[in-house]
C-alpha positions as CSV (number, residue, x, y, z in Angstrom):
1,M,-13.1,-13.1,-19.7
2,S,-12.0,-15.8,-16.7
3,G,-11.2,-14.1,-13.2
4,G,-8.7,-17.3,-12.5
5,G,-11.7,-19.2,-11.2
6,R,-11.2,-17.5,-8.0
7,R,-14.5,-18.2,-5.9
8,C,-17.0,-15.8,-4.6
9,P,-17.0,-14.8,-0.9
10,V,-20.8,-14.5,-0.8
11,C,-22.3,-17.2,-2.2
12,G,-19.3,-19.7,-2.5
13,R,-19.3,-20.6,-5.9
14,D,-16.5,-21.1,-7.9
15,G,-15.9,-18.8,-11.2
16,L,-15.8,-15.3,-10.3
17,R,-15.5,-13.5,-13.6
18,R,-13.1,-10.9,-15.2
19,A,-15.3,-7.8,-15.8
20,F,-14.2,-4.1,-16.8
21,G,-12.0,-2.3,-14.4
22,T,-9.9,1.2,-14.5
23,P,-6.1,1.5,-14.3
24,H,-6.6,2.0,-10.5
25,L,-8.5,-1.2,-9.8
26,T,-9.5,-4.9,-11.3
27,L,-13.2,-6.0,-10.7
28,D,-14.5,-9.3,-10.9
29,H,-18.2,-10.3,-11.3
30,C,-20.1,-13.3,-9.6
31,P,-22.3,-14.7,-12.7
32,R,-24.6,-17.0,-9.7
33,C,-25.4,-14.2,-7.4
34,G,-24.3,-10.8,-8.8
35,H,-21.5,-9.7,-6.3
36,N,-18.4,-7.6,-7.7
37,V,-14.9,-8.3,-5.9
38,A,-12.4,-5.0,-6.3
39,E,-8.9,-5.6,-6.0
40,H,-7.2,-1.8,-5.7
41,R,-3.8,-1.2,-7.1
42,A,-1.3,0.7,-4.9
43,S,-2.4,4.1,-4.4
44,G,-1.1,7.0,-1.6
45,A,-3.6,6.2,0.8
46,R,-2.5,5.6,3.9
47,A,-4.1,3.0,6.9
48,G,-2.7,4.4,9.6
49,L,-4.6,8.1,8.7
50,D,-7.8,8.9,9.8
51,Y,-10.2,8.0,7.2
52,H,-12.2,10.6,8.5
53,R,-9.1,13.3,6.9
54,Q,-9.3,11.6,3.5
55,Y,-12.3,12.9,1.9
56,D,-13.3,16.1,0.7
57,E,-14.9,18.9,3.2
58,G,-17.0,21.9,2.2
59,E,-20.3,21.6,-0.2
60,F,-19.3,17.9,-0.7
61,L,-19.8,17.1,3.1
62,R,-22.5,19.2,2.8
63,S,-24.3,17.7,0.6
64,L,-23.5,14.1,2.0
65,A,-25.3,15.1,5.4
66,A,-28.4,16.1,3.8
67,T,-28.4,13.0,2.0
68,R,-27.6,10.7,5.1
69,R,-29.7,12.7,7.2
70,R,-32.8,12.1,4.5
71,Q,-31.7,8.5,4.2
72,A,-31.9,7.9,8.4
73,K,-35.1,9.1,9.1
74,T,-36.5,6.8,6.5
75,I,-34.1,3.8,8.1
76,L,-34.9,4.7,11.7
77,A,-39.2,4.8,10.5
78,R,-38.6,1.1,9.5
79,I,-36.6,-0.1,12.5
80,H,-39.5,1.7,14.6
81,A,-42.1,-0.3,12.7
82,Q,-40.0,-3.3,13.6
83,L,-39.9,-2.9,16.6
84,P,-42.2,-0.1,18.7
85,G,-40.7,2.0,21.2
86,A,-37.1,0.2,19.9
87,D,-34.0,1.6,21.8
88,E,-30.7,0.3,22.8
89,L,-29.4,0.8,19.1
90,L,-25.5,0.3,18.1
91,D,-24.4,1.9,15.0
92,L,-21.3,0.5,14.2
93,G,-19.1,2.5,12.1
94,A,-20.9,5.7,13.5
95,G,-18.7,8.2,10.9
96,R,-19.7,11.4,11.9
97,G,-22.8,10.6,14.0
98,W,-25.6,11.6,11.6
99,F,-27.6,8.7,12.1
100,L,-27.4,8.6,15.7
101,D,-28.3,12.4,15.6
102,E,-31.4,10.9,13.9
103,A,-32.0,8.7,16.2
104,R,-31.7,10.8,19.1
105,A,-34.4,12.6,17.7
106,S,-36.9,9.9,16.9
107,G,-36.9,9.2,20.8
108,M,-34.2,6.6,21.6
109,R,-32.0,7.3,24.2
110,R,-29.7,4.4,24.9
111,I,-27.8,4.6,22.1
112,A,-24.2,4.2,20.8
113,G,-21.7,4.7,18.1
114,A,-18.6,2.3,17.4
115,D,-15.7,3.1,14.5
116,T,-12.1,2.8,14.2
117,S,-11.5,6.6,14.0
118,E,-10.4,8.5,17.0
119,D,-12.2,11.9,15.3
120,S,-15.6,10.1,15.1
121,V,-15.4,9.0,18.8
122,S,-14.2,11.9,20.1
123,S,-17.3,13.9,18.0
124,L,-19.9,11.7,19.1
125,R,-18.9,12.1,22.8
126,E,-19.0,15.9,22.8
127,R,-22.4,15.8,21.8
128,G,-23.2,13.6,24.6
129,V,-23.4,10.1,22.8
130,E,-21.7,7.0,23.9
131,G,-19.0,6.4,21.9
132,L,-16.9,3.4,21.4
133,L,-13.4,3.3,19.4
134,I,-12.7,-0.6,18.3
135,A,-9.7,-1.8,16.5
136,P,-9.1,-3.0,13.1
137,P,-10.1,-6.3,12.7
138,T,-7.0,-8.8,12.3
139,E,-7.0,-11.4,9.4
140,T,-8.6,-14.1,11.7
141,A,-10.7,-12.0,14.0
142,W,-12.2,-8.9,15.3
143,D,-12.8,-8.4,19.2
144,L,-14.8,-5.1,19.4
145,Q,-15.0,-5.5,23.0
146,L,-18.7,-4.8,23.1
147,R,-19.5,-6.0,26.4
148,S,-17.7,-2.3,27.3
149,L,-21.0,-0.3,26.0
150,S,-23.1,0.3,28.9
151,F,-26.3,-1.6,27.5
152,R,-26.8,-4.7,25.3
153,P,-28.2,-3.2,21.9
154,R,-31.6,-4.6,20.5
155,V,-30.6,-3.2,17.0
156,L,-27.4,-3.0,15.2
157,T,-27.3,-0.9,11.9
158,L,-24.5,-1.3,9.5
159,L,-24.7,1.6,7.1
160,D,-22.3,1.9,4.3
161,V,-19.8,-0.4,6.1
162,I,-19.8,-3.9,4.6
163,E,-18.5,-2.8,1.7
164,H,-15.1,-1.6,2.9
165,F,-14.7,-5.2,4.8
166,A,-12.0,-7.3,3.1
167,A,-14.1,-9.3,0.5
168,E,-12.7,-12.6,1.5
169,R,-12.8,-12.0,5.0
170,L,-16.7,-10.4,4.5
171,P,-18.8,-13.3,6.1
172,A,-16.6,-14.1,8.9
173,M,-16.5,-10.2,10.0
174,L,-20.4,-10.0,9.6
175,R,-21.0,-13.5,11.8
176,D,-18.2,-11.6,14.2
177,I,-20.2,-8.8,15.0
178,V,-23.6,-10.5,15.5
179,D,-22.3,-13.3,17.6
180,Q,-20.7,-10.7,19.9
181,L,-23.9,-9.1,20.3
182,Q,-26.0,-12.3,21.5
183,P,-28.5,-13.3,22.5
184,E,-30.0,-10.1,23.1
185,L,-29.8,-8.5,19.5
186,E,-33.3,-8.5,17.9
187,L,-32.8,-6.4,14.6
188,V,-30.0,-6.0,12.3
189,V,-29.6,-3.3,10.0
190,I,-27.2,-3.1,6.8
191,K,-27.7,-1.0,4.0
192,V,-25.2,-1.1,1.2
193,P,-24.4,0.3,-2.6
194,V,-25.5,-2.0,-5.2
195,S,-24.4,-2.5,-8.9
196,D,-27.8,-2.8,-10.6
197,G,-28.4,1.4,-9.8
198,L,-28.4,4.1,-11.7
199,L,-24.8,5.4,-10.8
200,Y,-23.3,1.9,-11.3
201,R,-24.7,1.6,-14.2
202,T,-23.7,4.8,-15.6
203,A,-20.1,4.6,-14.0
204,G,-19.8,0.9,-15.5
205,L,-20.8,2.1,-19.5
206,L,-18.3,5.5,-18.8
207,A,-15.5,2.6,-17.8
208,R,-16.0,0.9,-20.9
209,A,-15.7,4.3,-23.0
210,R,-12.4,4.6,-20.7
211,V,-13.9,7.7,-18.8
212,F,-12.6,5.9,-15.5
213,G,-13.6,9.0,-12.8
214,P,-16.8,8.2,-11.7
215,L,-16.4,4.3,-11.8
216,D,-12.9,5.1,-9.3
217,Q,-15.3,7.2,-7.4
218,L,-18.3,4.9,-6.3
219,Y,-14.9,2.1,-5.4
220,Q,-13.4,5.0,-3.7
221,V,-10.5,4.6,-5.2
222,G,-7.3,6.3,-3.4
223,T,-8.7,6.3,0.0
224,F,-8.0,3.6,3.2
225,P,-10.1,1.5,3.5
226,P,-12.1,1.5,0.0
227,H,-14.6,-0.3,-1.1
228,F,-13.5,-3.4,-2.2
229,S,-17.4,-5.0,-3.0
230,Y,-20.5,-4.0,-4.2
231,F,-23.5,-6.1,-4.0
232,S,-26.4,-7.0,-5.8
233,R,-29.8,-7.7,-4.3
234,R,-29.3,-11.3,-4.6
235,S,-25.6,-11.1,-3.1
236,L,-26.7,-9.0,0.1
237,G,-29.7,-12.0,0.9
238,Q,-27.5,-14.5,0.5
239,L,-25.1,-13.2,2.8
240,L,-27.9,-12.5,5.1
241,T,-29.4,-16.1,4.7
242,A,-25.9,-17.8,5.3
243,Q,-25.4,-15.4,8.6
244,E,-28.9,-16.9,10.1
245,L,-30.1,-13.4,9.6
246,R,-33.9,-13.4,7.8
247,A,-35.5,-10.1,6.5
248,V,-38.4,-9.3,7.8
249,D,-38.0,-5.4,5.3
250,H,-36.3,-3.6,2.5
251,I,-36.3,-0.7,0.6
252,G,-34.2,1.1,-2.1
253,L,-33.1,4.7,-1.5
254,L,-31.4,7.3,-3.5
255,E,-28.0,8.3,-3.1
256,F,-27.7,12.0,-3.4
257,D,-29.9,14.8,-3.3
258,P,-31.4,16.5,-6.9
259,S,-30.0,19.8,-5.5
260,T,-27.0,19.3,-4.7
261,F,-26.0,16.4,-7.5
262,G,-23.2,18.3,-8.7
263,S,-21.4,17.8,-4.8
264,R,-21.5,14.9,-5.1
265,V,-20.0,13.7,-8.6
266,A,-16.2,15.1,-8.7
267,A,-16.4,14.9,-12.7
268,L,-19.3,17.8,-12.4
269,R,-18.2,20.2,-8.9
270,R,-17.2,22.7,-12.1
271,A,-20.5,22.4,-14.0
272,P,-22.8,25.4,-13.4
273,R,-24.9,25.0,-10.5
274,A,-28.3,25.4,-12.6
275,V,-27.1,22.9,-14.8
276,T,-26.3,20.2,-12.4
277,R,-29.9,21.1,-10.3
278,V,-31.5,20.1,-13.5
279,L,-29.0,17.1,-14.0
280,G,-29.9,15.7,-10.6
281,A,-33.6,16.2,-11.2
282,S,-33.5,14.2,-14.0
283,V,-31.3,11.1,-12.6
284,A,-33.0,11.6,-9.5
285,L,-36.9,11.0,-11.6
286,V,-34.8,7.7,-13.7
287,A,-33.3,6.3,-10.3
288,E,-37.1,6.2,-8.6
289,R,-38.5,4.7,-11.3
290,S,-35.8,2.3,-12.1
291,T,-33.3,0.8,-9.5
292,H,-32.1,3.3,-6.2
293,D,-28.3,3.1,-6.1
294,S,-28.5,1.5,-2.4
295,Y,-30.7,-1.0,-0.5
296,V,-31.1,-1.3,3.3
297,V,-32.3,-4.9,4.6
298,L,-33.9,-5.4,8.1
299,A,-33.5,-8.6,9.1
300,R,-34.1,-10.8,12.6
301,P,-31.4,-13.3,13.8
302,E,-33.0,-16.4,13.5
303,Q,-32.5,-18.8,16.5
304,R,-29.0,-17.9,17.6
305,G,-28.0,-18.2,21.3
306,G,-30.9,-20.2,22.1
307,R,-33.4,-17.5,21.5
308,P,-35.4,-16.8,18.7
């Protein structure tokens, strides 16, 4: 089914096709690069509400923290392999600061987090980490005021961030960020959810059977900003190439911990813990042997700003 001939925001080709969706969102799929674009129908999410206050606390947050800290250790090992002794790191979209906690534990000292959330920035500063409160992007630009940092970052991390960018503005927003960190920037690390992962493929099958909850959860329906994009490995690669970012490493990551699987999946939160642990271990085994649900690429800026 046609998506109205819309152009893919990543590869630029015409012919987005209407894919399966839910009562809360419409999905278009690019057959060329595999990118997925979501259009969310009206919800109760408020743009002015700090996004941290829109999510579940308790067991869900503890489970998410465990997963993010595990992922952070893996990502940081890859960063240190590319830039031995790396320091001067900016985590844009720092969230609750778990990645920066692990960065400091790995030996980094000149680190900072930037976020549109006052809660996030206040939490970073209370822990002795430099925090920069940034304004949301406008329709035409995003002046992040990065010159106000106490150092110039060599490493930029965008972890679970760019899928929240409005799809039609995604390439321009990524370009704005990288340009504002030139010429010192040496490594860009991007982590995104991917549609060929086990969780997404399962949610898609359930949506076709009119069980919409899992797919709505993956696109973060009812929050602001939700997920506007779901990537394929190919579409992320094309996005980076178009921004003159040369991939030097990549890795797939498991997006949950088997022992707390039931806390992360809304549909399973009332199920017995013993059952969800067995199910989590089984899903993790399949995911590890097939395709992970998150994909991380480490890339070096090409000759921009007069520097290789």
